[in-house]
C-alpha positions in Angstrom: -10.2 -34.7 27.7 -10.6 -36.9 24.6 -8.7 -36.5 21.4 -10.3 -37.4 18.0 -7.9 -37.6 15.1 -9.5 -35.9 12.1 -6.6 -36.2 9.6 -3.3 -38.0 9.4 -1.0 -37.9 6.4 2.7 -38.2 5.4 3.7 -35.1 3.5 6.9 -33.4 2.1 8.5 -30.9 4.6 8.6 -27.4 3.3 12.1 -25.8 3.3 11.4 -23.9 6.5 10.0 -27.0 8.2 13.1 -29.0 7.1 15.3 -26.3 8.6 13.3 -26.2 11.9 13.5 -30.0 12.3 17.1 -30.2 11.0 16.1 -32.5 8.1 17.2 -33.0 4.6 15.4 -31.4 1.6 13.4 -34.5 0.7 12.2 -35.4 4.2 8.7 -36.3 5.1 6.6 -35.2 8.0 3.6 -36.7 9.7 0.8 -34.1 9.7 -2.2 -34.6 11.8 -5.3 -32.6 12.9 -7.1 -33.6 16.1 -10.1 -32.3 17.9 -9.7 -32.0 21.7 -13.1 -32.7 23.4 -13.8 -31.6 27.0 -17.0 -32.6 28.7 -18.5 -33.7 25.3 -17.8 -30.4 23.6 -15.1 -29.5 21.1 -12.7 -27.0 22.8 -9.5 -27.2 20.7 -8.2 -28.0 17.3 -4.6 -29.0 17.1 -2.6 -29.1 13.9 0.8 -30.8 14.4 3.7 -32.2 12.5 6.6 -34.6 13.4 9.5 -35.9 11.3 8.8 -39.4 9.8 12.5 -40.3 10.1 12.4 -39.8 13.8 9.0 -41.4 14.4 8.4 -43.9 11.6 5.6 -45.8 13.3 3.4 -42.8 14.3 -0.3 -43.6 13.9 -3.8 -42.4 14.3 -4.0 -44.3 17.6 -1.0 -42.4 18.9 -2.6 -39.1 17.8 -5.7 -39.9 19.7 -3.7 -40.5 22.9 -0.6 -38.9 24.4 1.9 -37.8 21.9 4.3 -36.9 24.7 4.2 -40.5 26.1 4.8 -41.9 22.6 7.7 -39.6 22.0 9.4 -40.5 25.3 8.7 -44.2 24.9 10.7 -43.9 21.6 13.7 -42.7 23.5 13.3 -38.9 22.8 13.5 -37.1 26.1 11.5 -33.9 26.2 13.4 -30.9 27.4 11.0 -28.0 27.0 8.5 -26.2 24.8 8.8 -22.8 23.2 5.2 -21.5 23.2 3.6 -18.4 21.7 0.1 -17.2 22.6 -1.8 -14.9 20.4 -5.5 -13.9 20.0 -7.3 -14.9 16.9 -10.8 -15.2 15.4 -12.1 -18.6 14.2 -12.1 -19.4 10.5 -15.3 -20.8 9.0 -13.8 -24.3 9.0 -12.6 -24.1 12.7 -15.9 -22.6 13.8 -17.7 -25.5 12.1 -15.5 -28.1 13.9 -16.0 -26.4 17.3 -19.8 -25.8 16.7 -19.6 -22.0 17.2 -20.0 -18.9 15.0 -17.3 -17.8 12.5 -15.0 -15.1 13.9 -15.6 -16.3 17.5 -12.6 -15.1 19.6 -10.0 -17.8 20.3 -6.5 -18.3 21.5 -3.8 -19.5 19.1 -1.0 -21.5 20.8 2.1 -22.3 18.8 4.5 -24.8 20.3 7.9 -26.1 19.3 8.8 -29.1 21.3 12.5 -29.5 22.0 14.3 -32.7 23.0 17.1 -32.9 25.5 19.5 -33.0 22.6 18.3 -29.5 21.5 16.4 -30.7 18.4 12.8 -29.6 17.6 10.8 -32.9 17.3 7.2 -31.5 17.1 5.5 -28.3 15.9 1.9 -27.7 16.7 -0.7 -24.9 16.4 -3.6 -25.2 18.8 -6.7 -23.1 18.3 -8.7 -23.0 21.6 -11.9 -21.5 22.7 -12.7 -20.7 26.4 -9.0 -20.9 27.1 -7.6 -20.1 30.5 -4.1 -20.7 31.8 -2.3 -20.3 35.1 1.5 -20.4 35.7 3.8 -20.9 38.6 6.9 -18.8 38.0 9.9 -18.5 40.2 10.6 -15.1 41.5 13.6 -13.6 39.7 15.6 -11.3 42.1 18.0 -10.1 39.4 15.2 -8.8 37.2 13.5 -7.2 40.2 16.7 -5.5 41.2 17.3 -4.2 37.7 13.8 -2.7 37.7 14.4 -0.9 40.9 17.6 0.7 39.4 15.9 2.0 36.3 13.8 5.2 36.3 10.2 4.8 37.4 10.8 1.1 38.0 10.4 0.4 34.3 12.7 -1.7 32.1 15.0 -0.3 29.4 12.1 -0.3 26.8 9.9 1.8 29.1 7.6 -1.0 30.0 7.6 -3.1 33.1 
């Protein structure tokens, strides 16, 4: 996979962004857009932001390489990501960047990256075509036992 930085700018954080990143009202964010290329074909568009005060030397070169390696090299230990997946259809602009038709089905992946200190240090929205994911999840005996106790093996909301 290769990343090509399409845009990089410093911009004022919105009130909701300042709250998410635990920043002051006048704080700046790095905003970047990168195209993720797999086997010579654009597969993902990533739009991300990070606080300038935490990462003052962020650059286009960093955006085209590993943001995670950069973050950890700056002393910010990554704890976890909060990720939401949702289906979407490509906008005209995203379709142009990915060389496909407008309204092509895609996966929207929103991430909040959290440091070991409990602070969000990056927010990203990835739009991906041909997206496949697999997980390894530990078996949760408590949840399984609770399902067996409820009527029809369903959870409290009526769904498994």
